[in-house]
C-alpha positions in Angstrom: -36.0 -25.6 27.4 -33.1 -28.3 26.9 -32.0 -29.5 30.2 -28.3 -30.0 29.4 -25.5 -31.4 31.7 -23.8 -29.3 34.2 -20.7 -29.5 32.0 -22.4 -28.3 28.9 -24.3 -25.3 30.8 -20.8 -24.3 32.0 -19.6 -24.4 28.4 -22.4 -22.4 27.3 -22.1 -19.9 29.7 -18.6 -19.6 29.0 -19.1 -19.5 25.3 -21.9 -16.6 25.5 -18.9 -14.2 26.3 -17.0 -15.1 23.2 -19.4 -15.5 20.4 -17.0 -14.5 17.6 -14.4 -17.0 18.7 -13.7 -20.6 18.6 -13.9 -21.9 22.2 -11.1 -24.4 23.2 -12.7 -26.0 26.0 -10.3 -27.9 28.3 -11.4 -31.6 29.3 -8.2 -33.7 30.3 -5.8 -33.9 27.8 -7.8 -32.6 25.0 -9.5 -29.5 24.1 -13.1 -30.1 22.9 -15.5 -27.8 20.8 -19.3 -28.3 20.8 -22.5 -27.3 18.6 -21.9 -24.9 15.8 -18.0 -24.4 16.8 -17.6 -28.2 16.3 -19.1 -28.0 12.8 -17.1 -25.4 11.6 -13.8 -26.3 13.2 -14.0 -29.8 11.8 -14.4 -28.3 8.4 -11.4 -25.5 8.8 -9.1 -28.1 10.5 -10.1 -31.3 8.6 -10.7 -33.0 11.8 -13.3 -35.7 12.8 -16.8 -34.4 13.7 -18.4 -36.8 16.3 -21.0 -36.2 18.9 -22.1 -36.9 22.4 -24.8 -37.0 25.0 -25.5 -33.3 26.5 -28.5 -34.1 28.4 -31.1 -33.2 25.6 -33.1 -35.6 23.3 -30.3 -35.0 20.5 -26.7 -35.8 20.4 -24.3 -32.6 20.7 -21.8 -32.1 17.6 -18.3 -32.3 19.1 -14.7 -32.4 18.0 -11.5 -32.0 19.8 -7.6 -31.7 19.2 -5.0 -33.0 21.6 -3.7 -30.8 24.3 0.0 -31.1 23.2 -0.7 -30.4 19.5 -3.5 -27.6 20.1 -0.7 -24.5 19.1 -0.7 -25.9 15.4 -4.3 -26.1 15.1 -4.7 -22.5 16.9 -2.1 -21.3 14.4 -4.2 -22.7 11.3 -7.3 -20.9 12.8 -5.8 -17.7 13.7 -3.9 -17.4 10.2 -7.4 -17.7 8.5 -8.6 -14.7 10.4 -10.4 -16.5 13.4 -10.2 -16.1 16.8 -9.4 -18.9 19.7 -10.5 -18.3 23.3 -8.3 -20.8 25.4 -10.5 -22.3 28.2 -8.6 -23.9 31.0 -9.4 -25.6 34.3 -8.7 -23.2 37.0 -9.2 -25.8 40.0 -7.8 -29.1 41.0 -10.1 -32.0 39.9 -9.3 -33.7 43.5 -10.4 -30.6 45.2 -13.6 -29.6 43.1 -17.2 -30.3 44.2 -18.9 -31.1 41.3 -17.8 -29.4 37.7 -14.2 -28.3 37.7 -13.9 -24.6 37.6 -12.8 -23.1 34.0 -12.1 -19.8 32.8 -10.9 -18.3 29.4 -7.2 -17.5 30.3 -6.4 -15.9 26.8 -7.9 -14.8 23.6 -5.6 -15.3 20.6 -6.6 -13.3 17.6 -4.9 -12.2 14.4 -3.2 -9.0 16.0 -2.3 -10.7 19.2 -0.3 -13.7 18.1 2.9 -13.6 19.8 4.6 -17.0 18.2 4.1 -19.6 15.5 4.9 -19.7 11.8 2.0 -17.2 11.1 4.4 -14.4 12.2 7.0 -13.3 9.6 10.2 -12.3 11.0 10.8 -9.3 8.7 7.2 -8.1 9.0 5.4 -6.3 12.0 2.1 -7.6 13.2 -0.1 -4.8 14.0 -3.4 -4.6 15.5 -5.0 -1.1 15.1 -7.9 0.7 16.8 -10.0 3.5 15.2 -12.1 6.1 16.5 -14.4 8.3 14.4 -14.4 11.9 15.0 -16.6 13.8 12.7 -14.7 13.0 9.5 -11.3 12.5 11.2 -10.0 9.4 12.6 -7.8 8.6 15.4 -5.7 5.6 14.7 -3.7 3.5 17.1 -1.3 0.9 15.9 0.2 -1.7 18.3 2.6 -4.7 17.4 2.4 -6.8 20.8 5.4 -9.2 19.6 7.7 -6.1 20.0 5.8 -3.5 22.3 5.8 -0.8 19.6 2.9 1.7 20.0 2.1 4.4 17.4 -0.9 6.8 16.9 -2.0 9.3 14.3 -4.8 11.4 13.4 -6.0 10.8 9.7 -7.9 13.7 7.9 -10.2 11.2 5.9 -11.3 7.7 5.7 -9.4 7.2 2.5 -6.1 8.1 4.3 -6.7 5.9 7.3 -7.5 3.2 4.8 -4.2 3.9 3.0 -2.2 3.7 6.5 -4.1 0.4 7.4 -3.1 -1.0 4.3 0.3 0.1 4.3 1.1 -1.3 7.9 -0.9 -4.7 7.3 -3.0 -4.5 10.0 -4.3 -7.8 10.7 -7.2 -6.9 13.4 -8.8 -3.6 13.8 -10.7 -2.8 17.1 -13.5 -0.2 16.8 -16.7 0.5 19.0 -20.0 -1.2 18.1 -21.7 1.9 16.9 -18.9 2.1 14.0 -20.5 2.8 10.7 -21.3 -0.5 8.9 -20.1 0.6 5.4 -17.0 1.6 6.7 -16.7 -1.5 8.6 -17.1 -3.2 5.2 -14.4 -1.3 3.3 -11.8 -2.1 6.2 -12.3 -5.9 5.7 -12.7 -5.7 1.9 -9.9 -3.3 1.5 -7.2 -4.3 4.2 -8.5 -7.9 4.9 -8.5 -7.2 8.6 -10.3 -9.3 11.1 -12.6 -6.7 13.0 -13.1 -6.6 17.0 -15.1 -4.6 19.3 -14.4 -2.6 22.2 -17.0 -0.1 23.3 -16.1 0.6 27.1 -13.1 2.4 27.7 -11.0 1.8 31.1 -8.4 4.1 32.5 -5.8 2.0 34.2 -3.2 3.6 36.2 -0.8 1.1 35.3 -0.5 2.2 31.8 -0.5 5.9 32.6 3.6 5.9 31.5 2.4 4.8 28.0 0.5 8.2 27.6 3.1 10.5 28.5 3.5 11.8 25.0 -0.3 12.2 24.2 -1.8 15.8 24.4 -4.5 15.1 22.1 -7.5 13.7 23.9 -8.8 12.0 20.6 -5.6 10.1 20.3 -5.6 9.4 24.1 -9.2 7.9 23.7 -8.2 5.9 20.6 -5.3 4.4 22.4 -7.2 3.7 25.4 -9.6 1.6 23.3 -6.7 -0.6 22.0 -5.1 -0.9 25.1 -8.4 -2.1 26.9 -9.3 -4.6 24.5 -5.5 -6.2 24.8 -5.7 -6.2 28.7 -9.3 -7.9 28.3 -8.1 -10.5 26.0 -4.6 -11.5 27.0 -4.9 -11.2 30.8 -1.3 -11.1 31.4 2.0 -8.7 31.8 2.4 -6.2 29.2 5.6 -4.6 30.6 7.2 -4.7 27.2 4.8 -2.3 25.8 6.5 1.0 24.8 5.2 4.8 25.3 3.0 5.6 22.6 4.8 7.6 19.8 2.8 10.2 17.7 3.7 10.4 14.3 2.1 13.0 11.6 1.5 11.9 7.9 2.8 15.1 6.7 6.1 14.3 8.0 6.5 11.6 5.4 5.8 11.2 1.6 1.9 10.5 1.0 1.3 7.4 -1.2 -2.3 6.0 -1.4 -2.7 2.5 -1.3 -3.4 2.4 -5.3 0.0 4.0 -5.7 1.7 1.6 -3.7 0.1 -1.3 -5.3 0.7 0.0 -8.7 4.4 1.0 -7.8 4.6 -2.8 -6.4 6.7 -1.1 -3.3 6.4 -4.1 -0.7 4.7 -6.7 -2.8 3.8 -7.6 -6.4 0.3 -7.0 -8.0 0.1 -10.4 -9.6 1.4 -13.0 -6.8 1.1 -10.7 -3.9 4.3 -11.9 -2.8 7.6 -10.1 -1.7 9.7 -11.3 -4.8 9.7 -8.8 -7.5 9.1 -5.7 -5.1 11.2 -3.0 -4.4 11.5 -4.3 -0.9 12.5 -7.6 -2.4 15.4 -5.7 -4.3 16.5 -3.7 -1.2 16.4 -6.4 1.5 20.0 -7.2 2.2 19.5 -6.9 6.0 21.2 -9.4 8.4 18.5 -9.1 11.2 14.5 -9.4 11.5 14.4 -6.3 13.3 16.4 -4.6 10.6 13.9 -6.2 8.2 11.1 -4.8 9.6 12.4 -1.2 9.8 13.4 -1.4 6.2 9.7 -2.0 5.3 8.6 0.6 7.4 10.9 3.1 5.7 10.0 1.9 2.4 6.3 2.8 3.2 7.2 6.0 4.4 10.0 8.0 2.7 11.0 11.2 4.4 10.2 14.9 3.3 12.7 16.3 5.7 15.8 17.1 3.9 18.1 17.2 6.6 17.0 13.7 7.9 17.3 12.4 4.5 21.0 13.6 4.1 21.9 12.1 7.6 21.1 8.7 6.1 22.7 9.3 2.8 25.7 10.4 4.8 25.9 7.2 6.7 25.3 5.1 3.6 28.4 7.0 2.0 30.5 6.2 5.1 29.6 2.3 4.8 30.2 2.3 0.8 33.8 4.0 1.8 34.5 1.5 4.6 34.0 -1.8 2.7 36.0 -4.1 5.1 33.9 -2.5 8.1 30.8 -2.9 6.5 31.5 -6.7 5.8 32.6 -7.4 9.4 29.4 -5.5 10.7 27.1 -7.9 8.5 28.8 -10.6 10.0 28.5 -9.6 13.2 24.8 -8.8 12.5 24.2 -12.1 11.7 24.6 -13.3 15.3 22.1 -11.0 16.6 18.8 -12.2 17.6 15.4 -10.4 17.5 15.8 -8.4 20.5 12.3 -6.7 20.0 10.2 -10.0 19.9 12.3 -11.4 22.6 11.6 -8.6 24.8 7.9 -9.1 24.3 8.0 -12.9 24.7 9.9 -12.1 28.2 7.1 -9.8 29.3 4.4 -12.6 28.4 6.1 -15.2 30.1 6.5 -17.8 27.1 10.4 -17.3 26.9 12.5 -20.6 27.1 16.2 -21.2 28.3 17.3 -21.3 24.6 15.8 -17.9 23.7 18.0 -16.4 26.8 20.9 -18.0 25.3 20.4 -16.1 22.0 19.9 -13.3 24.1 23.3 -13.6 25.6 24.9 -14.5 22.2 23.4 -11.3 20.5 24.8 -9.0 23.4 28.4 -10.6 23.3 28.3 -8.8 19.9 27.4 -5.4 20.8 30.8 -4.3 22.1 32.5 -5.2 18.7 29.8 -3.6 16.9 30.3 -0.5 19.1 34.1 -0.8 18.4 33.6 -1.0 14.7 31.4 1.9 14.3 33.6 4.1 16.3 36.5 3.2 13.7 34.9 4.4 10.8 36.2 7.4 9.0 33.5 9.4 9.3 31.3 9.7 11.9 27.4 10.4 11.8 25.0 11.7 14.2 22.9 8.4 13.5 25.8 6.7 15.3 25.4 6.7 19.1 26.9 4.7 21.9 25.5 1.2 21.8 24.3 -0.2 25.3 25.8 -3.8 25.5 23.8 -4.5 29.0 27.0 -6.1 30.5 25.0 -6.9 33.7 22.5 -8.8 31.9 25.0 -10.5 29.9 27.3 -11.6 33.0 23.8 -12.8 34.8 23.1 -15.1 31.7 26.5 -16.2 31.5 26.7 -17.3 35.2 23.2 -18.8 35.3 22.2 -20.7 32.0 24.2 -23.6 30.6 25.0 -23.5 27.0 22.9 -25.8 25.5 19.7 -25.9 27.6 16.6 -28.2 26.7 13.6 -26.5 25.0 11.3 -27.5 28.0 11.6 -25.3 31.3 10.1 -27.8 33.5 12.4 -30.7 33.1 15.4 -29.3 34.7 18.8 -29.3 33.5 18.9 -25.8 32.9 21.0 -24.1 35.4 24.7 -24.2 35.9 26.7 -25.6 38.6 27.8 -23.1 41.3 24.9 -20.5 40.5 22.8 -21.5 43.7 24.0 -23.4 46.7 21.0 -25.3 47.6 20.8 -26.7 44.1 24.3 -27.8 44.1 23.5 -29.8 47.2 20.5 -31.5 45.7 22.7 -32.5 42.6 25.4 -33.8 44.8 22.9 -36.1 46.4 21.4 -37.2 43.0 24.8 -37.8 41.8 26.3 -39.8 44.6 23.2 -41.9 44.8 23.6 -42.6 41.4 27.2 -43.7 41.7 26.1 -45.8 44.6 23.9 -47.7 42.4 26.6 -48.5 40.0 28.8 -49.6 42.5 25.8 -51.8 44.0 25.3 -53.5 40.6 29.0 -54.5 40.4 29.0 -55.7 43.8 25.7 -58.0 43.4 27.2 -59.4 40.1 30.2 -60.6 41.9 28.1 -61.9 45.1 25.6 -63.8 42.8 28.1 -64.9 40.0 25.1 -63.6 37.7 26.9 -61.3 34.9 23.9 -60.2 33.4 22.2 -59.0 36.6 21.3 -55.3 36.4 19.8 -52.7 38.3 17.2 -50.7 36.4 14.5 -47.8 36.8 11.0 -46.9 35.7 8.6 -44.4 37.0 6.2 -46.9 38.1 8.4 -49.1 40.4 11.4 -47.1 40.9 14.8 -48.8 41.1 14.9 -52.6 41.0 17.4 -55.6 40.6 16.5 -57.7 37.5 17.6 -61.3 37.1 17.0 -63.2 33.9 14.7 -66.7 34.5 17.9 -68.6 33.2 19.9 -67.3 36.0 17.1 -67.6 38.8 18.7 -70.8 40.0 21.8 -69.1 41.2 20.0 -67.2 43.6 19.9 -68.2 47.1 16.4 -68.2 48.7 15.7 -65.0 50.6 18.4 -63.1 49.0 16.0 -60.4 47.7 12.3 -59.3 48.1 10.3 -60.0 45.0 9.0 -56.9 43.3 7.5 -58.0 39.8 7.5 -61.0 37.3 8.1 -60.7 33.8 7.9 -63.2 31.1 11.6 -63.6 31.0 12.8 -62.3 34.1 12.3 -61.4 37.9 12.6 -58.0 39.3 13.8 -57.7 43.2 14.2 -54.9 45.7 16.2 -54.5 48.9 15.5 -52.4 51.8 19.0 -50.8 51.1 18.2 -50.0 47.4 14.7 -48.7 48.5 16.6 -46.4 50.8 18.7 -44.8 48.1 15.8 -44.8 45.7 13.9 -42.4 48.1 16.9 -40.3 48.7 17.6 -40.0 44.7 14.1 -39.3 43.6 13.8 -36.6 46.3 16.8 -34.8 45.3 15.8 -35.0 41.5 12.1 -33.9 42.2 13.6 -30.9 44.2 16.1 -30.1 41.5 13.4 -29.8 38.9 11.2 -27.6 41.1 14.4 -25.4 42.3 15.6 -25.3 38.7 12.2 -23.9 37.3 11.8 -21.5 40.3 15.4 -20.1 39.6 14.4 -19.8 35.8 11.4 -17.8 36.3 13.6 -15.7 38.9 16.1 -14.8 36.1 13.2 -14.1 33.6 11.9 -11.7 36.0 15.3 -10.0 36.2 15.6 -9.9 32.4 12.3 -8.3 32.3 13.9 -5.1 34.1 16.1 -4.7 31.0 13.5 -4.7 28.6 13.6 -0.7 28.0 17.1 -0.9 27.4 16.9 -3.9 25.1 14.4 -2.1 23.0 16.3 0.8 22.5 19.4 -1.3 21.7 17.2 -3.0 19.1 16.3 0.3 17.5 20.1 1.4 17.4 21.0 -2.1 15.6 18.0 -2.3 13.3 18.8 1.1 11.8 22.6 0.3 11.3 21.3 -2.9 9.8 19.1 -0.9 7.2 21.8 1.5 6.5 24.6 -1.0 5.9 21.8 -2.7 3.7 21.5 0.5 1.4 25.2 0.6 1.2 25.5 -3.0 0.1 22.6 -2.8 -2.6 23.8 0.7 -3.8 27.6 -0.3 -4.2 26.7 -3.9 -5.7 23.9 -2.5 -8.2 26.3 0.9 -9.0 23.9 3.3 -7.6 24.6 7.1 -7.3 24.2 9.4 -4.4 21.1 11.8 -5.3 21.4 15.5 -4.5 18.5 17.5 -3.7 17.4 20.8 -5.9 16.5 23.9 -4.1 14.5 25.1 -7.6 12.3 22.0 -7.6 14.2 20.7 -10.7 14.6 17.0 -11.7 17.4 15.6 -13.6 17.9 12.0 -14.0 21.0 10.7 -16.1 21.1 7.2 -17.3 18.2 6.2 -15.0 17.1 2.7 -14.5 14.1 0.8 -13.0 15.9 -1.0 -10.2 13.6 -4.3 -10.0 13.5 -4.7 -13.6 17.2 -4.3 -13.8 17.9 -6.8 -11.2 15.4 -9.5 -12.7 17.0 -9.1 -16.0 20.3 -10.1 -14.5 23.0 -10.2 -17.0 20.9 -8.8 -20.0 21.8 -5.1 -20.4 19.2 -2.6 -19.3 18.8 0.6 -21.5 19.2 3.5 -19.5 17.1 6.8 -20.0 17.2 10.4 -18.9 14.7 12.3 -17.4 14.6 16.1 -16.9 12.0 18.5 -15.6 13.3 22.0 -15.7 11.8 25.4 -13.9 9.7 25.5 -17.3 8.9 22.0 -17.7 6.6 20.1 -15.4 4.8 17.5 -17.7 6.2 15.0 -20.1 3.6 13.6 -22.9 4.9 10.0 -23.6 3.8 8.5 -26.8 5.2 5.2 -28.3 3.9 1.4 -28.9 2.5 -0.9 -26.4 5.5 -3.3 -24.7 8.0 -0.6 -25.6 8.6 0.5 -22.0 6.5 3.8 -21.3 5.0 2.3 -18.0 8.7 1.0 -17.1 9.8 4.4 -17.7 7.4 6.3 -15.5 7.7 3.9 -12.8 11.5 4.0 -12.6 11.2 7.7 -11.9 8.8 7.2 -8.9 10.8 4.5 -7.5 14.0 6.7 -8.0 12.3 9.4 -5.9 11.2 6.9 -3.1 14.7 5.4 -3.0 16.3 8.8 -2.6 13.8 9.9 0.2 14.2 6.8 2.3 17.9 7.5 2.1 19.4 5.2 -0.3 21.4 5.8 -3.5 19.5 5.6 -6.8 19.9 3.7 -10.2 21.5 6.6 -12.3 24.9 7.9 -13.0 23.6 11.1 -11.8 20.4 12.6 -10.2 19.1 15.9 -8.8 15.9 15.5 -7.5 13.1 17.8 -5.8 11.7 16.5 -2.5 8.1 15.1 -3.3 5.4 15.5 -0.8 3.3 13.0 -2.7 3.0 10.4 -5.3 -0.1 9.4 -7.4 -0.5 6.8 -10.3 -2.7 5.8 -12.5 -1.3 2.5 -14.2 -2.5 -0.5 -15.5 -6.1 -1.9 -16.1 -7.8 -3.4 -13.3 -11.6 -3.9 -12.0 -12.5 -3.5 -8.5 -14.8 -6.4 -8.1 -14.9 -6.0 -4.2 -16.9 -2.6 -4.8 -18.2 -3.3 -8.1 -16.5 -0.8 -10.0 -15.5 -1.1 -13.7 -12.2 -0.7 -14.9 -13.1 2.9 -16.0 -14.7 3.8 -13.0 -11.3 2.8 -11.1 -9.4 5.1 -13.7 -11.6 7.9 -12.7 -11.4 7.2 -9.1 -7.5 7.3 -9.2 -7.4 10.0 -11.4 -9.8 12.2 -9.2 -7.6 11.3 -6.1 -4.6 12.7 -7.7 -6.4 15.9 -9.1 -8.0 16.5 -5.8 -5.0 16.4 -3.6 -1.7 16.9 -5.6 0.1 19.9 -5.0 3.1 21.8 -6.8 5.5 19.5 -5.0 4.0 16.1 -6.1 4.6 13.7 -8.5 1.9 12.2 -10.9 2.0 9.0 -13.2 -0.9 8.6 -15.6 -0.6 5.7 -17.7 -3.2 5.7 -20.8 -6.1 7.8 -18.9 -9.3 7.4 -21.0 -8.9 4.3 -22.6 -11.8 2.5 -20.7 -14.5 4.3 -22.8 -15.1 5.5 -26.4 -12.3 7.3 -28.2 -13.9 10.4 -28.3 -14.7 10.5 -24.6 -11.3 9.2 -23.7 -9.6 11.7 -25.6 -11.6 14.6 -24.4 -11.0 13.5 -20.9 -7.4 13.2 -21.1 -7.1 16.6 -22.6 -9.1 18.1 -19.9 -6.9 16.4 -17.2 -3.8 17.4 -18.8 -4.9 21.0 -19.0 -6.2 21.0 -15.7 -3.1 19.8 -14.1 -1.0 22.1 -16.3 -3.1 25.2 -15.1 -4.2 24.5 -11.7 -1.7 22.2 -10.1 1.7 22.4 -11.6 2.9 19.2 -10.3 5.5 17.0 -12.0 3.4 14.9 -14.4 4.3 12.1 -16.7 1.3 11.3 -19.0 1.5 8.3 -21.4 -1.1 8.0 -24.2 -2.0 6.4 -27.3 -3.9 9.5 -28.5 -1.6 11.0 -30.9 -4.0 14.0 -31.5 -2.7 15.2 -27.9 0.8 15.6 -29.0 -0.3 19.0 -30.5 -0.9 20.5 -26.8 3.0 20.7 -26.9 2.3 24.0 -29.0 -0.2 25.5 -26.5 0.8 24.3 -22.9 4.0 26.1 -22.1 5.1 23.4 -19.5 4.6 20.3 -21.3 6.9 18.5 -23.6 6.6 15.4 -26.0 8.7 12.6 -25.5 8.6 9.3 -27.1 9.8 5.8 -27.0 11.9 4.8 -30.0 10.9 2.0 -32.2 11.9 1.1 -35.7 10.6 -1.2 -38.2 13.0 -4.0 -40.0 11.7 -6.4 -42.7 8.2 -5.4 -41.7 8.5 -6.2 -37.9 8.8 -3.7 -35.3 12.0 -3.6 -32.8 11.6 -1.8 -29.5 14.8 0.2 -28.7 13.2 1.1 -25.2 15.3 4.6 -25.6 13.2 7.7 -24.5 13.6 10.5 -27.3 12.5 14.2 -27.5 9.3 14.6 -29.6 6.3 12.5 -30.4 6.0 9.1 -31.7 4.9 8.7 -35.5 2.7 5.7 -35.0 1.3 3.2 -32.5 2.6 -0.1 -33.9 -0.3 -1.7 -32.4 -0.7 -4.3 -35.3 3.2 -5.1 -35.0 2.5 -5.9 -31.3 -0.2 -8.0 -32.1 2.1 -10.0 -34.4 4.8 -10.2 -31.8 2.1 -11.9 -29.7 1.6 -14.5 -32.5 -1.9 -13.9 -33.6 -2.8 -15.8 -36.7 -1.5 -14.4 -39.9 -4.7 -13.9 -41.8 -6.0 -11.9 -38.6 -3.0 -10.0 -38.9 -3.2 -9.3 -42.6 -6.9 -8.3 -42.2 -6.1 -5.9 -39.6 -3.6 -4.3 -41.9 -6.3 -3.8 -44.7 -8.7 -2.5 -42.2 -5.8 0.1 -40.8 -5.3 1.1 -44.5 -9.0 1.8 -45.3 -9.5 3.8 -42.0 -6.4 5.7 -42.3 -7.4 6.5 -46.1 -11.1 7.5 -45.0 -9.8 9.9 -42.3 -7.3 11.6 -44.6 -10.3 12.2 -46.9 -12.3 13.5 -44.1 -9.6 15.9 -42.9 -9.3 17.2 -46.4 -13.0 18.0 -46.5 -13.1 19.7 -43.1 -9.9 21.3 -43.5 -11.4 24.7 -41.9 -10.8 24.2 -38.0 -13.4 24.4 -35.3 -13.1 27.4 -33.2 -13.9 27.8 -29.7 -14.5 31.2 -28.2 -13.0 30.1 -24.6 -9.3 30.3 -24.2 -6.6 28.9 -22.1 -3.7 31.5 -21.3 -3.3 33.3 -24.9 -4.1 30.2 -26.8 -7.3 29.0 -28.4 -8.2 25.3 -28.5 -10.4 23.3 -30.6 -11.8 20.1 -29.2 -10.0 18.0 -31.9 -8.5 20.4 -34.5 -6.8 19.6 -37.7 -4.5 22.4 -37.0 -4.0 24.7 -33.8 -4.6 28.5 -34.5 -3.9 31.7 -32.8 -7.1 33.6 -31.7 -8.5 35.2 -34.8 -10.8 38.0 -35.2 -13.1 36.3 -37.7 -15.3 33.3 -36.6 -17.0 30.9 -38.7 -20.9 31.4 -38.8 -22.7 28.9 -36.6 -26.3 27.4 -36.8 -28.8 28.1 -34.4 -28.6 24.6 -32.9 -24.6 24.9 -32.8 -25.2 28.3 -31.1 -27.5 26.3 -28.5 -24.9 24.0 -27.7 -22.0 26.6 -27.4 -24.4 28.7 -24.9 -24.7 25.7 -22.8 -21.2 25.0 -22.9 -20.4 28.5 -21.5 -22.8 27.9 -18.4 -20.7 24.8 -17.2 -18.3 25.4 -14.2 -15.6 23.1 -15.3 -13.5 24.0 -12.2 -16.3 22.5 -9.9 -16.8 19.3 -12.0 -15.5 15.9 -11.4 -13.8 14.2 -14.4 -16.7 11.7 -14.6 -19.3 14.8 -14.5 -17.2 16.5 -17.3 -17.8 13.1 -19.3 -21.3 13.1 -18.8 -21.7 16.7 -20.0 -19.6 16.2 -22.9 -21.9 13.1 -24.0 -24.7 15.3 -23.8 -23.2 18.0 -25.9 -22.4 15.6 -28.3 -25.9 14.2 -28.8 -27.3 17.7 -29.0 -25.1 18.3 -31.9 -25.7 15.0 -33.6 -29.5 15.2 -33.2 
């Protein structure tokens, strides 16, 4: 065993309790790291790796960062998903016997960051905890920067993943026996850092946070999180709010695939906010309003009365333009009250923050008066609490422009504290005396350049240049210090005044810090009121934001149908319209009546099918978050869920192909959708062979039509499917209009009734500037294939008939024409009869789309063999 030095032994003992974190070990003015931490940190932070003697035969790897610049390095590591344990000296080195005592005073993790560039003003920084309860999962979310606590019960792991992805949880706390496979999915899908807390502690000081919890599973899940936070942060958590239970059924469910496909809060390509629905909507003026807006976009409402209450307030703001503009100007001056409350509780607030708080509170009476002056009042408008006592306290105590540091004095106003005023008087009078002494000595000695200076080492001194030393009489001053070009002197009288002034200044700094801490403790008492005020102001901010966007972009107020109908007149895609800016956006209608629940969309690539489908979903989401919608008129049902299958993408993380992703997303919709849901399917089946794909697409359409009844937009290039309009009573064909001019296709982006006459695939390739010889060859091949198909159709003009029917209609797999059920059937061979008998045994309702595809493949092989 290596005999390490006592200091290295101390390091290893502390490090043993923080194996998953970088240990910043305080040595003097540096935080040092050793062994593997040093090697890894030097790479991640790009700092020099050195070594030191640790008592063994080999030198120990070592690197370090200066104490004063450590926050920047810590932030770099935490932003990358690492944890950092801060180990400080907890004993005065002068009093220590042997190695100075050290302890970890805080563990900084991605979910517990309280300040720095890594925190986005308009995004929550959630840390989550999960507890597994036999296929149900307790979930708790805490934003330590704001004190918000939320908890919910998820009915499946997929639902849990969707929630974690939606809120963007940075860290997830679980027990040590949590299943390995599920842990991997949390990291891969959500990018969260995993932490462990197995032992649960019931601390009475947190009992008030549990007052709304009546489910033991949720209580256990929250206890796991609060135990972890208390263990790692080791400081006051007075700003934490009582846990709020929320139910996933109270809001529209949008799975993580659909949120990604619809680009609600970030774009698929850049993973950034610009180009998303959130980017379009964000006209908020406060950081807390921006965070609430993102929460609303993530969770549209399903309660009609709550939606209409928001819409009524938006309508009021639109009708009161000048008041709304005044409100926007006032909100600009409101600081982030939620995160300020968190910093007050954590003890890392400074005097400038408190001045921002005072400035924010001074806006509240004006905002309250403005809201009362609006023509139509709303239940969402309640009296705002200006916290006048707190405003007065800050006005009386803190100077208007305090320094950043709270330990260097010059923070507290004159007149706030009698003792402080006395110290300041002594200090100011002493400095006045020194200035007068300087003038007197100049006159007495005749040396005009004589000056009285000060430094921390020698205190106050009289300085005379060498050129003037001959003017001083011997014994006038006591020599203090000799410089190359001057001499410094002291007098007993000056020494006496120095003692008086320095003692006063030292006491001033000590007393100011003490008074600031007392003021901070008084502010802490107002945290619940500040948090409630923050909720009211952020809600006002989001509603004025909706009104501003709606008026600027000419949106209309949506109405809600009691008959599950959908009628959108002149609908637009809100984000695409904004990106196009001055270009004219082609608006389109969309109608789902009582007898129309499916739209089969055909038309060429690049014509706007996907855009049209997305704009319907975004219109529904905008309406259900309480915003106006991009249309001239909109009557909508209230959707409980939205499912999408749009775009081609591999899921490389879990090793799934494009087609498997298609099938999984389709399965998710088919398994969970209801008649109150909205489904968007774009080009289902294109990831496999033509016949396989077409068969799956038709089977999916029929299943949704017959067994789910959800409002569905299904775009396809399989023109053969358009005949389903004659068989499925609730399905209607629509297409995107395109015309040919001089051999080139022109997309009109206009939706019309009926099926498209052709795909224009080669024309699209031509628009992409593929080589002319290639285009010409493709046209020749297409002509040949179409001719062969026509000959084949003529040779097999008699339709293939199947005996199984849906409703009153009989469907062939890929018919030349549709026929009503006939009493006469074509004679079949023995081999064909075997296949028919096999087909009859299949229980299609119990099969997944993938199972159906496999069975269909086997049937095809049987027929061809």
